[in-house]
Structures are given as C-alpha cells and as structure tokens.
FIDREN-155710 format. One record per residue (C-alpha): residue in one letter; z, x, y. Coordinates in steps of 0.1 Angstrom, whole numbers, padded with zeros to 4 digits, always signed. Layout:
! residues N
AZXY;...
//
This chain:
! residues 913
M+0491-2815+0306;L+0498-2800+0340;H+0522-2774+0326;L+0497-2765+0299;A+0469-2761+0324;V+0490-2738+0345;R+0499-2716+0316;M+0463-2714+0304;A+0452-2705+0340;G+0477-2676+0341;H+0458-2659+0312;R+0423-2664+0327;I+0427-2648+0362;A+0394-2630+0362;A+0373-2660+0352;L+0392-2684+0375;L+0388-2660+0405;A+0351-2667+0403;V+0359-2705+0405;A+0383-2699+0434;C+0356-2679+0454;A+0330-2706+0447;V+0355-2733+0460;L+0365-2712+0490;G+0330-2706+0502;G+0319-2742+0494;A+0348-2756+0514;A+0339-2733+0544;L+0303-2744+0544;I+0309-2781+0539;T+0337-2781+0566;G+0315-2762+0591;T+0285-2785+0585;G+0308-2815+0588;I+0321-2804+0621;L+0286-2800+0635;A+0277-2835+0623;E+0309-2851+0637;S+0303-2833+0670;G+0268-2847+0672;L+0283-2882+0667;R+0315-2880+0687;S+0314-2851+0711;E+0323-2860+0746;L+0306-2845+0776;P+0325-2842+0809;A+0316-2868+0835;G+0308-2841+0860;R+0297-2854+0894;L+0302-2890+0881;A+0339-2885+0875;G+0348-2905+0906;A+0329-2936+0894;D+0350-2958+0872;V+0319-2977+0859;V+0283-2964+0858;V+0254-2987+0854;S+0222-2970+0841;T+0195-2973+0816;D+0204-2967+0780;Q+0198-2930+0773;S+0193-2935+0736;F+0167-2952+0715;H+0182-2972+0686;P+0158-2974+0656;A+0166-3001+0630;G+0188-2987+0602;D+0190-2952+0616;L+0211-2931+0640;P+0203-2933+0677;I+0178-2909+0692;A+0190-2894+0725;L+0164-2896+0754;P+0164-2866+0779;E+0145-2882+0808;R+0165-2903+0832;G+0154-2939+0835;T+0156-2961+0866;V+0176-2992+0877;P+0164-3019+0901;A+0178-3011+0936;G+0186-3047+0941;L+0215-3044+0916;V+0235-3023+0940;G+0242-3053+0962;R+0248-3076+0933;L+0273-3053+0916;A+0291-3045+0949;G+0300-3082+0951;L+0318-3082+0917;P+0356-3088+0918;G+0375-3056+0918;V+0347-3034+0930;T+0356-3013+0961;A+0323-2994+0964;A+0289-2995+0948;V+0266-2965+0952;G+0230-2963+0942;D+0223-2927+0933;V+0189-2910+0933;S+0180-2876+0919;F+0150-2853+0925;P+0141-2817+0922;A+0156-2794+0949;A+0164-2758+0953;V+0177-2735+0980;I+0158-2703+0990;D+0180-2675+1002;A+0173-2650+1030;G+0155-2627+1005;G+0131-2654+0994;R+0148-2659+0960;V+0156-2692+0945;V+0194-2699+0943;P+0201-2709+0906;T+0214-2744+0900;Q+0226-2761+0869;D+0196-2785+0867;P+0170-2779+0894;R+0150-2810+0882;A+0178-2833+0895;A+0198-2812+0920;G+0188-2833+0951;H+0208-2864+0960;G+0216-2887+0989;W+0248-2881+1008;S+0262-2914+0995;S+0266-2898+0961;T+0296-2879+0973;R+0315-2912+0968;L+0309-2907+0931;L+0329-2874+0932;T+0366-2873+0924;D+0375-2850+0953;P+0345-2841+0975;D+0365-2817+0997;V+0340-2819+1025;A+0340-2793+1052;G+0317-2805+1080;A+0298-2837+1088;A+0274-2858+1067;P+0237-2850+1072;A+0221-2876+1094;G+0186-2863+1104;A+0156-2856+1083;D+0161-2819+1088;E+0198-2818+1078;V+0213-2810+1045;A+0247-2804+1028;L+0253-2780+0999;D+0279-2776+0973;R+0302-2746+0977;A+0287-2726+0949;T+0252-2730+0962;A+0262-2722+0998;E+0280-2690+0987;A+0251-2679+0966;A+0227-2685+0995;G+0251-2668+1020;V+0251-2697+1044;R+0278-2717+1063;V+0280-2749+1082;G+0256-2747+1111;D+0233-2722+1095;E+0197-2728+1087;V+0184-2726+1051;E+0151-2731+1034;V+0150-2759+1008;V+0122-2768+0984;A+0126-2805+0977;A+0106-2828+0953;G+0078-2803+0950;R+0071-2801+0987;S+0067-2768+1005;A+0098-2749+1016;A+0112-2763+1049;A+0140-2753+1072;Y+0172-2775+1072;R+0204-2772+1091;V+0235-2771+1070;T+0259-2798+1082;A+0285-2797+1055;V+0297-2778+1024;V+0311-2799+0995;G+0338-2783+0975;A+0333-2803+0943;P+0314-2784+0916;D+0278-2796+0908;A+0276-2818+0938;G+0241-2806+0943;I+0219-2804+0974;L+0227-2835+0996;F+0203-2851+1021;A+0207-2881+1044;D+0202-2912+1023;P+0169-2923+1040;T+0156-2888+1035;A+0167-2888+0998;V+0149-2921+0993;R+0117-2907+1007;L+0119-2874+0989;S+0126-2890+0956;G+0095-2913+0958;R+0116-2945+0960;A+0099-2956+0992;G+0066-2960+0973;G+0048-2951+0941;E+0059-2956+0905;R+0096-2956+0913;A+0096-2977+0944;G+0126-3001+0947;T+0147-2983+0921;V+0176-2959+0918;D+0187-2936+0890;L+0220-2953+0884;V+0247-2973+0901;G+0282-2960+0903;L+0311-2984+0909;R+0346-2976+0921;T+0372-3001+0913;E+0406-3012+0922;P+0434-2996+0902;G+0436-3012+0867;A+0404-3032+0872;E+0380-3009+0854;A+0378-3029+0821;A+0373-3062+0840;V+0346-3047+0862;A+0328-3032+0833;A+0328-3065+0815;A+0315-3083+0846;A+0289-3056+0851;R+0276-3060+0816;E+0273-3097+0820;A+0255-3092+0853;I+0229-3068+0838;K+0226-3085+0804;D+0192-3100+0812;T+0180-3071+0834;G+0158-3041+0827;A+0130-3051+0804;D+0099-3049+0826;T+0064-3054+0814;G+0032-3048+0833;T-0004-3049+0823;G-0035-3043+0844;N-0069-3026+0847;A-0066-2999+0873;G-0086-2974+0892;P-0072-2943+0908;G-0050-2963+0932;T-0017-2980+0925;G-0007-3016+0928;T+0027-3030+0937;G+0038-3066+0942;T+0069-3086+0944;G+0075-3122+0935;N+0103-3147+0937;K+0125-3158+0909;D+0111-3185+0887;T+0137-3210+0879;A+0116-3234+0858;A+0113-3231+0820;T+0123-3195+0820;P+0152-3192+0846;D+0156-3154+0840;T+0120-3144+0846;D+0104-3130+0877;S+0067-3129+0881;S+0047-3108+0904;T+0011-3098+0911;G-0001-3068+0930;T-0034-3053+0941;G-0039-3016+0943;T-0060-2997+0967;G-0082-2966+0962;A-0117-2958+0952;D-0116-2987+0927;S-0097-3019+0931;S-0070-3026+0906;T-0049-3056+0898;G-0017-3056+0878;T+0007-3083+0867;G+0043-3077+0859;T+0071-3097+0845;G+0107-3087+0850;T+0138-3102+0834;G+0169-3111+0854;A+0163-3093+0886;D+0157-3111+0919;T+0123-3094+0923;G+0098-3080+0899;T+0076-3050+0905;S+0044-3040+0888;T+0027-3006+0892;S-0006-2997+0876;S-0027-2966+0880;G-0055-2946+0863;S-0079-2964+0841;G-0077-2986+0810;S-0052-3013+0802;G-0019-3015+0784;S+0016-3027+0786;G+0051-3011+0787;T+0086-3023+0783;G+0115-3006+0801;A+0148-2995+0786;K+0178-3019+0787;L+0206-3014+0811;I+0242-3005+0801;A+0275-3001+0818;S+0295-2970+0808;T+0331-2960+0813;G+0353-2932+0803;S+0338-2904+0782;D+0305-2923+0780;R+0297-2913+0816;G+0291-2878+0805;D+0259-2887+0787;I+0247-2905+0818;A+0256-2876+0841;S+0236-2851+0819;P+0209-2869+0798;G+0195-2836+0786;A+0229-2823+0775;G+0235-2856+0757;A+0202-2851+0738;S+0216-2819+0724;R+0240-2838+0703;S+0211-2852+0684;L+0201-2816+0676;L+0235-2810+0661;I+0231-2840+0638;L+0196-2828+0628;L+0209-2793+0621;A+0238-2806+0600;G+0215-2830+0581;S+0189-2803+0574;L+0215-2778+0562;S+0235-2803+0541;G+0210-2808+0514;I+0204-2771+0506;I+0241-2763+0510;M+0251-2790+0485;L+0225-2779+0460;I+0236-2743+0462;I+0273-2752+0461;G+0268-2775+0431;F+0248-2748+0412;V+0274-2720+0420;M+0303-2743+0410;A+0288-2753+0377;S+0280-2717+0369;A+0315-2704+0377;L+0332-2731+0357;A+0308-2726+0328;V+0320-2690+0326;S+0356-2699+0330;I+0356-2727+0303;G+0334-2706+0281;G+0361-2679+0279;Q+0386-2705+0267;R+0365-2720+0240;R+0388-2706+0213;D+0419-2720+0228;L+0403-2754+0233;A+0390-2753+0197;L+0425-2746+0184;M+0438-2775+0203;R+0412-2797+0187;A+0423-2784+0153;V+0460-2794+0160;G+0450-2829+0170;A+0440-2830+0207;T+0414-2857+0214;P+0381-2849+0231;R+0393-2868+0262;Q+0424-2846+0264;I+0404-2814+0261;R+0381-2824+0290;R+0411-2835+0310;L+0428-2802+0304;A+0398-2783+0316;A+0394-2804+0347;T+0431-2802+0355;Q+0430-2764+0353;A+0399-2762+0375;T+0414-2786+0400;L+0445-2765+0404;V+0425-2735+0412;A+0403-2755+0436;A+0433-2769+0454;V+0446-2734+0461;A+0413-2720+0473;A+0403-2751+0493;V+0430-2746+0519;P+0418-2712+0533;G+0382-2723+0528;V+0387-2753+0551;G+0403-2731+0577;L+0374-2707+0575;G+0350-2736+0580;Y+0366-2744+0613;L+0362-2708+0624;L+0326-2708+0611;A+0317-2739+0631;G+0330-2723+0663;Q+0309-2692+0657;F+0279-2713+0650;R+0283-2732+0683;R+0286-2699+0702;M+0253-2688+0687;L+0237-2721+0697;V+0249-2717+0732;D+0238-2681+0735;R+0204-2691+0723;E+0203-2720+0748;V+0199-2746+0721;I+0229-2766+0733;P+0246-2765+0767;E+0279-2747+0773;A+0294-2781+0785;L+0289-2796+0750;P+0321-2791+0730;L+0327-2794+0693;T+0348-2822+0680;Y+0376-2811+0657;S+0393-2836+0634;P+0406-2837+0599;L+0376-2857+0587;P+0353-2827+0578;A+0382-2811+0559;L+0389-2844+0540;A+0352-2847+0532;A+0350-2811+0519;V+0381-2816+0497;L+0367-2849+0483;L+0332-2835+0476;L+0345-2803+0461;G+0371-2822+0440;L+0344-2844+0426;A+0321-2814+0419;V+0349-2795+0402;Q+0359-2825+0380;A+0322-2831+0370;S+0315-2794+0364;A+0346-2787+0344;R+0342-2818+0322;G+0306-2810+0316;A+0314-2773+0307;A+0340-2785+0281;W+0319-2814+0268;R+0304-2795+0238;T+0336-2780+0226;S+0355-2813+0230;R+0329-2833+0210;R+0325-2808+0181;P+0345-2813+0149;A+0377-2792+0149;T+0365-2768+0122;E+0331-2763+0138;A+0347-2758+0172;V+0369-2730+0159;A+0341-2713+0140;E+0319-2715+0171;S+0345-2703+0196;R+0337-2666+0192;S+0299-2671+0192;E+0272-2691+0208;P+0250-2718+0193;R+0222-2699+0176;T+0196-2724+0187;P+0194-2733+0224;S+0194-2771+0232;R+0159-2784+0232;L+0169-2813+0254;R+0182-2789+0280;A+0151-2767+0278;R+0128-2797+0283;A+0148-2810+0312;G+0145-2776+0328;L+0108-2775+0323;L+0104-2809+0338;L+0123-2797+0369;I+0101-2767+0372;V+0070-2790+0369;A+0085-2813+0396;A+0092-2783+0418;T+0056-2771+0414;T+0043-2806+0424;L+0066-2807+0454;S+0053-2773+0466;A+0019-2789+0472;V+0033-2808+0502;P+0022-2782+0527;L-0014-2787+0516;L-0011-2823+0528;N+0013-2821+0557;R+0009-2792+0581;T+0042-2797+0599;V+0077-2782+0599;L+0088-2809+0576;G+0060-2801+0552;A+0070-2764+0552;A+0106-2774+0544;A+0093-2787+0510;T+0086-2751+0500;S+0122-2741+0502;M+0133-2772+0484;A+0107-2767+0457;G+0120-2731+0451;I+0156-2742+0447;I+0147-2771+0424;G+0127-2746+0403;A+0157-2723+0401;I+0179-2751+0389;G+0152-2759+0363;L+0153-2722+0353;A+0191-2725+0348;L+0186-2753+0324;A+0157-2738+0305;G+0172-2703+0307;P+0189-2700+0273;A+0156-2708+0255;L+0138-2684+0277;V+0163-2655+0273;R+0164-2661+0236;G+0126-2659+0234;I+0127-2626+0254;G+0153-2612+0231;D+0134-2622+0200;A+0102-2607+0214;A+0120-2574+0223;A+0136-2572+0188;R+0102-2575+0171;R+0089-2546+0192;L+0118-2522+0186;R+0109-2490+0169;P+0129-2480+0138;G+0144-2450+0155;V+0156-2468+0187;S+0189-2456+0201;A+0221-2475+0193;P+0228-2487+0229;T+0193-2502+0231;W+0196-2519+0197;L+0230-2533+0207;A+0217-2545+0241;V+0188-2564+0225;A+0212-2579+0199;N+0235-2591+0227;I+0205-2607+0245;R+0195-2626+0214;G+0230-2636+0204;Y+0244-2645+0238;A+0214-2661+0255;L+0235-2688+0271;R+0259-2662+0287;I+0231-2640+0300;S+0208-2668+0312;G+0236-2681+0334;V+0238-2648+0352;V+0200-2644+0353;S+0195-2679+0368;A+0222-2673+0395;L+0205-2641+0406;A+0171-2657+0404;M+0183-2685+0427;A+0193-2659+0453;V+0158-2644+0451;V+0141-2677+0454;F+0163-2689+0482;V+0158-2658+0503;L+0121-2656+0497;T+0112-2692+0502;Y+0135-2700+0530;T+0128-2669+0551;L+0090-2668+0545;A+0087-2706+0552;Q+0102-2699+0586;T+0080-2669+0594;T+0049-2686+0581;V+0054-2717+0603;M+0061-2693+0632;S+0029-2674+0625;A+0008-2706+0621;T+0022-2719+0654;A+0014-2687+0672;Q-0021-2687+0657;D-0027-2723+0669;T-0014-2715+0703;R-0032-2682+0707;T-0065-2697+0695;G-0063-2729+0715;T-0052-2713+0748;L-0083-2705+0768;A-0063-2697+0800;Q-0052-2661+0806;Q-0024-2668+0831;R+0004-2694+0836;L+0021-2703+0869;S+0055-2720+0867;A+0085-2726+0889;P+0116-2730+0866;G+0140-2726+0895;L+0124-2753+0915;G+0124-2780+0888;G+0086-2780+0887;V+0055-2767+0903;P+0053-2776+0940;A+0025-2798+0952;G-0005-2780+0965;T-0001-2752+0940;L-0030-2764+0919;A-0053-2767+0949;A-0044-2732+0960;V-0050-2718+0925;T-0085-2734+0922;E-0094-2718+0956;T-0083-2683+0945;A-0111-2658+0939;G-0120-2653+0902;V-0104-2686+0890;R-0128-2705+0868;A-0106-2734+0859;A-0070-2746+0863;A-0050-2775+0850;P-0015-2788+0853;V+0007-2791+0822;G+0040-2810+0818;D+0063-2817+0789;T+0085-2845+0778;T+0099-2862+0747;V+0085-2892+0729;V+0095-2913+0700;W+0065-2923+0678;I+0071-2956+0660;H+0050-2963+0629;D+0052-2979+0595;M+0061-2959+0564;L+0059-2978+0530;G+0061-3010+0549;E+0093-3000+0568;P+0094-2990+0605;Q+0099-2953+0611;A+0108-2936+0643;D+0101-2898+0648;A+0111-2880+0680;G+0094-2848+0692;P+0081-2829+0722;A+0049-2840+0739;M+0026-2823+0764;I+0014-2841+0795;L-0022-2832+0804;T-0051-2843+0826;P-0088-2844+0817;A-0092-2809+0833;A-0070-2795+0805;S-0100-2793+0782;K-0112-2763+0803;V-0080-2743+0797;L-0069-2756+0763;D-0088-2761+0730;L-0066-2784+0709;G-0092-2784+0681;V-0104-2819+0688;R-0122-2834+0658;D-0127-2869+0671;G-0128-2883+0706;D-0126-2864+0738;T-0095-2852+0758;A-0116-2856+0789;R-0107-2893+0786;L-0070-2887+0791;T-0066-2910+0820;G-0046-2941+0825;D-0029-2956+0795;T-0041-2931+0769;V-0029-2904+0745;A-0043-2878+0721;V-0026-2873+0688;S-0026-2847+0661;S-0043-2852+0627;E-0009-2859+0611;V-0003-2888+0634;A-0039-2900+0631;R-0033-2908+0594;S-0019-2941+0605;A-0040-2947+0636;G-0074-2934+0649;V-0095-2932+0680;G-0097-2965+0698;E-0065-2979+0683;R-0032-2983+0700;V+0001-2967+0690;T+0037-2976+0699;L+0056-2949+0717;V+0090-2948+0734;L+0088-2924+0763;G+0116-2900+0773;D+0132-2925+0797;G+0132-2953+0771;S+0101-2972+0782;R+0081-2986+0753;V+0044-2983+0757;R+0013-2990+0736;P-0014-2965+0748;E-0049-2961+0734;I-0058-2930+0713;V-0088-2913+0729;A-0088-2880+0708;V-0075-2866+0676;Y-0069-2828+0673;D-0060-2804+0646;R-0038-2778+0663;G-0007-2800+0662;L+0016-2772+0651;G+0009-2752+0682;F+0006-2780+0708;G+0028-2808+0694;Q+0020-2841+0677;V+0013-2862+0708;V-0003-2855+0742;L+0002-2880+0770;S-0021-2885+0799;R-0006-2876+0833;D-0011-2912+0845;L+0009-2926+0815;A+0038-2902+0820;A+0040-2908+0858;G+0073-2923+0867;H+0088-2916+0833;T+0101-2880+0837;T+0132-2869+0855;A+0115-2844+0878;G+0082-2861+0882;L+0065-2827+0886;D+0041-2806+0865;Q+0060-2778+0847;S+0032-2752+0849;V-0004-2746+0858;L-0027-2729+0832;V-0053-2707+0849;R-0085-2695+0834;T-0100-2666+0852;D-0131-2644+0850;G-0109-2618+0833;T-0111-2592+0861;D-0082-2573+0876;A-0091-2587+0910;A-0085-2622+0898;R-0051-2612+0884;R-0041-2595+0916;A-0052-2625+0937;L-0030-2648+0915;T-0001-2623+0918;A-0004-2624+0955;L-0005-2662+0955;A+0027-2664+0934;A+0044-2638+0957;S+0036-2658+0988;R+0053-2690+0975;P+0090-2688+0967;G+0100-2698+0932;L+0065-2693+0916;V+0064-2672+0885;L+0031-2658+0871;E+0029-2646+0835;P+0002-2640+0810;T-0003-2667+0783;D-0007-2640+0756;T+0028-2625+0757;G+0026-2611+0721;G+0016-2621+0686;G+0045-2645+0683;E+0047-2636+0646;S+0075-2610+0646;L+0112-2619+0643;G+0117-2605+0678;D+0094-2634+0691;A+0111-2660+0670;P+0124-2691+0688;A+0160-2701+0687;T+0156-2725+0658;V+0143-2697+0636;W+0172-2675+0644;I+0196-2704+0636;N+0179-2708+0602;L+0180-2670+0596;A+0217-2670+0603;T+0221-2698+0579;I+0202-2678+0553;V+0226-2649+0558;V+0257-2670+0554;L+0244-2688+0523;L+0231-2656+0508;G+0266-2640+0513;Y+0281-2670+0495;L+0256-2668+0467;L+0260-2630+0461;L+0298-2632+0463;S+0298-2660+0437;I+0273-2642+0415;A+0293-2609+0417;N+0325-2627+0407;K+0307-2644+0379;L+0293-2612+0365;V+0327-2595+0368;A+0343-2624+0349;T+0316-2624+0323;T+0320-2587+0316;A+0358-2589+0317;Q+0357-2615+0289;R+0339-2591+0267;R+0370-2568+0263;N+0374-2577+0227;E+0338-2571+0220;I+0339-2537+0236;A+0372-2528+0218;A+0356-2538+0184;L+0326-2516+0191;R+0348-2486+0199;L+0369-2491+0167;N+0336-2491+0148;G+0327-2457+0161;T+0308-2465+0193;T+0316-2440+0220;P+0325-2450+0256;R+0293-2434+0268;Q+0273-2455+0243;V+0291-2487+0255;L+0283-2479+0291;S+0247-2472+0282;M+0245-2505+0264;M+0259-2524+0293;R+0236-2507+0317;R+0206-2517+0296;E+0218-2552+0297;A+0223-2550+0335;A+0187-2537+0338;V+0174-2566+0317;I+0194-2591+0338;G+0182-2576+0371;A+0146-2574+0360;A+0146-2609+0345;A+0162-2624+0376;L+0138-2606+0399;G+0108-2615+0378;T+0116-2651+0374;G+0127-2655+0410;V+0094-2640+0422;L+0074-2662+0398;L+0092-2694+0409;S+0086-2684+0446;A+0049-2674+0441;I+0033-2708+0437;P+0052-2726+0466;L+0046-2697+0489;A+0009-2694+0479;L+0004-2731+0486;L+0023-2728+0519;G+0000-2699+0529;I-0031-2719+0520;G-0019-2750+0539;F-0008-2732+0571;L-0028-2700+0573;D-0058-2707+0550;R-0049-2678+0527;P-0030-2676+0495;W+0000-2656+0507;P+0026-2663+0534;A+0034-2644+0566;G+0066-2624+0570;P+0082-2590+0570;V+0069-2567+0543;W+0103-2552+0537;L+0118-2585+0525;L+0108-2583+0488;P+0119-2546+0484;A+0152-2554+0501;V+0158-2585+0478;A+0149-2564+0447;L+0173-2536+0457;T+0201-2562+0464;V+0196-2579+0430;I+0195-2547+0410;C+0225-2532+0428;T+0245-2564+0423;A+0237-2565+0386;F+0246-2529+0380;V+0277-2526+0401;T+0293-2558+0389;V+0287-2549+0352;E+0296-2512+0356;L+0330-2516+0372;P+0346-2541+0348;T+0331-2522+0319;R+0348-2489+0330;Q+0380-2509+0335;A+0378-2522+0299;L+0372-2487+0285;R+0405-2475+0300;T+0424-2498+0276;A+0430-2487+0241;P+0409-2507+0216;A+0439-2517+0195;H+0458-2529+0225;A+0428-2548+0239;L+0424-2567+0206;S+0461-2575+0203;A+0465-2587+0240;R+0457-2622+0250;E+0430-2627+0276;
//
C-alpha cells in the first residue's frame, strides 16, 4: 500500500502541492499558537530583586476558579508582619526579611522624573538589600528620615553620587530633599529608605495596611531550602483569611485581640472603634495569626476575605517579584485560546478543500482499482496514506516556521507593551507534537472523506463517473449547508443581546460558520446558477461563453469548492476586521460621550498622582469640578446555567464626585452613593444582580468582597463592566494612589493655561486633553486591535496561498479537457477566453456570496453597538478585498491554462497526469 501510494503521488504533483501548502501553513499556525499557550502556562520570570531569597512567603498572586485555569492578579497583597519573627525561628533559616513596597521616584536636577521599571513599587526599606544576590553596596545604609540609597542605574540617570542631595517623591508626598548615603550595584534594587521611614511612607504605621508587609523573604542554610519551604508552608497553612464586617463613617477602626484557644484554636478575634465625624465599629476574625486586625471605613456594611498565603521557591519567585508581569502570562493564554478556534476552523476548511481537489483528480485511478478487486476500505486507506506522506514532508518545515512565527509575535507584543520584555517564551517539543497530531488526524479524516463516494460506488459506476461529476448535487449536503447558514444567522444576533467584546466575537464566528455552510450547499447553488445562465443564453452567443456556462453546469462540485474557498477569505476579512473597528468605534463613542471633563492630570512616572493635587486643582481658576480616578483588576464571580463562572477584567475606582466629570449613562441608582462597601456595574453585569443586591468580587490583590450595587450604567464598553468605590479599593492596590484626576473647566483658554502652570510647577505631573482624537481610526487602535489585525494578515496570507494552489491544481487537472477542445477545433484564444469567463464567474460568485454572508452579521453588529445597520471601519476595505479576490481568480486560472496550451493536444491526452 505504501509503495502504491508513493507511485500515485509522483503523478499528482500539482494537486498534492496544494495539500503540502495547506499542511505547511497549518503546522506553522498551530505550532505558533501552541507556543503562546505553553508560555502562558509554563514561562518563568526571573526572580529579579528576590533572587537572594531562597524562600518567599507572600499572598497567592492567582485566583483559582473551580474547573478553570488560574487567573493572575496584578495587585500585590499583604502578609501579617508578625510572620517575620515566626518564620525567622524556623530551623535552617539564617535571615527573615519583611519587605514593603510603595511608589517612589527620583527627580533630577532639571526637574524631570528619572524612569524606573515600576514606579508604583520602587520604594523599599534598606533591609530588602538582604534579598539581593549581590548588593554591591558603595556607602553606608540610610539611617535618618532624610537619607536614601539608590540603585546604580537610577543614581547614574539622576547624575548623583554618595553624599549628594536628591529630590525624591515618595508615596504620593511632595518632593523632598534626601542625602544619598549609598549606591547599590544590583539592578532593580530600587530607591531604599531607612526601615522606619519605609514603614511610615508605605502606610504600615497606620491605615488599611497597618501591621502588614508585602512579603517575607527567607535566606536559608546551604541545602535547607526544601525543608524550610515545607516548614514555612506548614506555619502559614492557617494564616491569611481575614474577614471584617462593620458599619463605618468616614473614620477608620483598628483593633487587635488575643488568640482564642477554645473551640476554634486557630482563630483570633478583635474589635476596633474608629474615629472621625461619625463613629464606626468593626469586628474582624483572622485565622492562624497571633493577632487579628480589622479596618473599616466609609459607609455601609460588608465583608471581605483575604487571599491565602503561599511559600515560593525557584522560578516561582518571579511571579512574586513582578505580579503585573506574571499577569501577562494569562494574556498569552487568552490570546492563544481566542485564536485557536478560528485557526482550527480555517485549517480544517482549507485541508478538506485541498484534499478534495487532490483525490478528485485520482477518481479514475481509484475507480479502476475498484474494478480489479480493491475493497472500499483499501481505497480509503490508499487515499489517506498518500495524503499522510505529503503531510509528513510538509509538516517539518511548517513546525520550524511556527517557532519563528511565535518569536515574531512575542516581539510585536513587547513592542506594543502588551507583555513585558522580561517575560520569555517557553520552547519545547509539545507544540510541535500537538501540531503533527492534529494535522495527522485532519489529513486522515479529510482524505478518507474525499474518497468515500468513489470507494462506496459499484466498480462499473465508479469507472463511468470518474471522468464526470454527479449530475445531481447531494440533497443531504445542501440541506446541511443551509442549516449551517441558518445557525450562523442566528449566532449573528448575539451583539444585539450582549454589547461586549465577547458579543462582537460572535460576528466573526457567524461569518466563518456561514462560509462553511456555503461550501456544503455550494454545488447545488452553483448548479442552479449554471442552469439559470443557460436558460438565458441567446442563440448567437459566442463559443467561449457557451463552453463556460456548460462547464459551470457540469462541474458544479469543482467550481463550488473554489468559490466557497474565496468566499471564506472575503467573509473572514470583512467580519473579523470590521468587528474590531466597530468595537473600537463604539468604545470611543462611549468614552467621548461619557467624559464631561476636558483635561486629565496624571503622573505615570511617580506611580500615581501625589497627595494634594486634587485640592490644588479644585482651587485653580476656571475649574468647575475635579475627581480622582484609579484603575485595578477585579474578578466577577457569578452563576451561569447553575455553574459558578469567574470573569476577570479592568475596573475603575471612583468617588461620588466622579458624577460631575463622567457620565456613565446611569439607568438605575446613583453613582453619588459610591462610598464604603459599594460598586456600580454595567447593564451586562446587572442581568444577574441589580441595585440593592450584593455581588461577589475578587479584588486585584486576591481579597474576596461582597459589595452592594448602588448604580447600573449603560456605557460599559467605554468605562468597563465594574466601578469600585474608592473606599472599597483602599488598601487593595499596589500603589494605593489615584492614577489620574479628571478636570472639568469652564472651557476658557485661561483655565487651560492655569492648569498647565499647575502641572509645570509640580514635578512628574502630566496634563493632557481627554479628547485626544476620534479613537476610531486604525492609528488610534489599542495594542489588542493591532494584534488581531496582524493575526488577520497571517491567516489571510495562509488562506490566499492555499486557495491559489487549489485553483492552480484544479486548472492543471483539466489538461485533457483543454486538449480535447483543441482537437475539436477550439483555438487557444477561445480556450483562454472560456477560462477567463469561468474565472470571472468564480470571482463574482465568491465576492457576492462572501458579501451576502457578511452583511447580516455586520448589520446586526452595527445595530447592537452603534445603533445603525452598518459597521464602522475603513471604506477601502471592501474594494481592496474585491480586487484581491478577482486578481487571485484570474491569475491562478490564467497561468496554468497558458502552461497547458503549450503542450501538444495529442501528447497531453497520451500522457498520464
């Protein structure tokens, strides 16, 4: 069987080249996507400044939903400070360091902010130098409140040495002068203060994070790392879940209680009373720690549960050192997951089409084998073996190309600041093995399916049918295709019900499913078009036209395969691109309409807006309203069909004053009630909970809360699905600062000049208008849109290459037909004219059906997102697609036809294909 398959393949080079190209491109795409997915699961971040700690105890920086992949959390959690002493006493521990982080930035002599890797967590206590592998300290440790140490890169950028004075903005306070006492040679050591100063600046002396540290680093004796890690996990096993409830006014309450050793030996109880305009009382229960602390602020009542503690060693320390970078791995998984579905659909379609052409050209050979006694099973096995041989040869370079493609994709992600430079890709044989396995199964199924009809026909009928097609297209196939088109139309209604990115993704999927339905129903459709054209032919029509119509009627299956492939390219480009641009336009429309403020003040180099900025802005002439805005990540937990579902996404942090600078499109409730334990949610979230109800959220540091919904708004696309009150988010973000201040002025130039002067007077402040453009052009597109567009280009290239090879193979298989026409008196010019007319029909049919299949999904998308029956996007897209399709059809038919005309008719008929 293998020898026979090889000999048959040698006579079908043109057709099998299309199969090889389909396999090569498919292997590259599957391998590249697999590398992204594996990197999201297994990529290891460098330990960075924690490299000197053998064991790191911290909060778990991931949320683990039941039955799903972990969700990375970007905000750093806290650890009870009492653990430092307990862990220091473990056998094998030589040092235990409680590390704190807070925003800090150095101001150079020119008043510019010196860039740091992460200004939100650049400040540390001097004791954190013991977490470094080689501190390489030049100078002495800072001791006073006005002393500081800098890492070498920061000191060189600021142009300072030991003994010089430098201005530092720390924890949102005004810039102050510090004396540099040391320069630390280790990279990313940060800006180091005396430990008491660091505790005060980080807010650990009081407030929401009192009595906590960010993490505990343990240095161990040689060879004791594993034992210390096990002992640390045992020590923290019952620590970290803290729950507090209370009714609070504007003050805060903190209390500490003793360990309860009665019925619940691992429980601490505490009660605290807050001070302020209103009295507040909170109760807290901690687990496993020697003391429990409860903090309550704002108004309302609620409860929260902290993230569990973990002990990390080896490569796991990288996620703890850079929680935000670790969260980028989840993005790789999401990207790979979102791409895999569409890639597998397209690869399956292209593979089946290429093998249908290849096997179709061998029907006579297979029919003769049936006539001499080959069983149906042997025929199918022969076809599958031949296709597998070609796939095996093409898969090797395809897999190699996939590894190169993944590297280029990562470079694009880094350039667009979607993932950090420190996050590497993980290369292993697993993606290659997965690609080979999936493609092998696809080739086997497609080849056996293509040979099914010939293998099952009686030998005499198979031989008789080998040079023609079935006169009547399969009704079952046509009905299945129509059902798929109906299903695609139904799926395209999702944007009317779900105005989210996920809802818009249904448009692309509906278009692809409709194109697959067209491939199934295509023969009946093409045959109907041919019959209709034949009935309308005038008696004096030219010979090429008559021949073209006759070929369309007689070879509907052959022509429909080409038409459906080109139509899929049209549908894919239109739906996928216009879905992206429509969502982008709707988002910009929401943001533009809902933003009442004209100006935005931010301080990206400082890690957040310094304290006092809001008060200074409100006192500026011409300012009518100003409100702080923050951002974080939340995980919304809800029930879907009776099963718990966890969805992660960005969330805004607002105060009641935000209603004066933002219009979220509130339809129920009032954002002025955003105080204490409250949230506002979009109308999409509100389908499962309304105003007055409580929802379960996991905040960015892993704390689980159940806040009350006080408002429901419609502009979720522009402002996110969840808005947290500032009180609720307090103590649960890494920086603990507002990220910007939105300013609403009287619109005069005087007000703008006054704000510009204010920003210039404070180092690090950046003033920019809120309306920076329409946000609807590709130049304004966010990084995720560019990633999707790059994916479209790659997939389109794969599609067009496969379609071109298929058209070339199909035309090359018609050499005998062309030779017979020439022997009957048809001139080469007439043959070319006939083939060009067929190419015109193919191009027009593909373009027309592709546009029709895209029209309904895109119209419903426009209605759902823009309240109009057409999408948003570049006007040149449709003409460009039409030109590409027509050129592909003509060029790939013209070239092999001219090649066939160079061969003498008698020789062409006598030669084997």
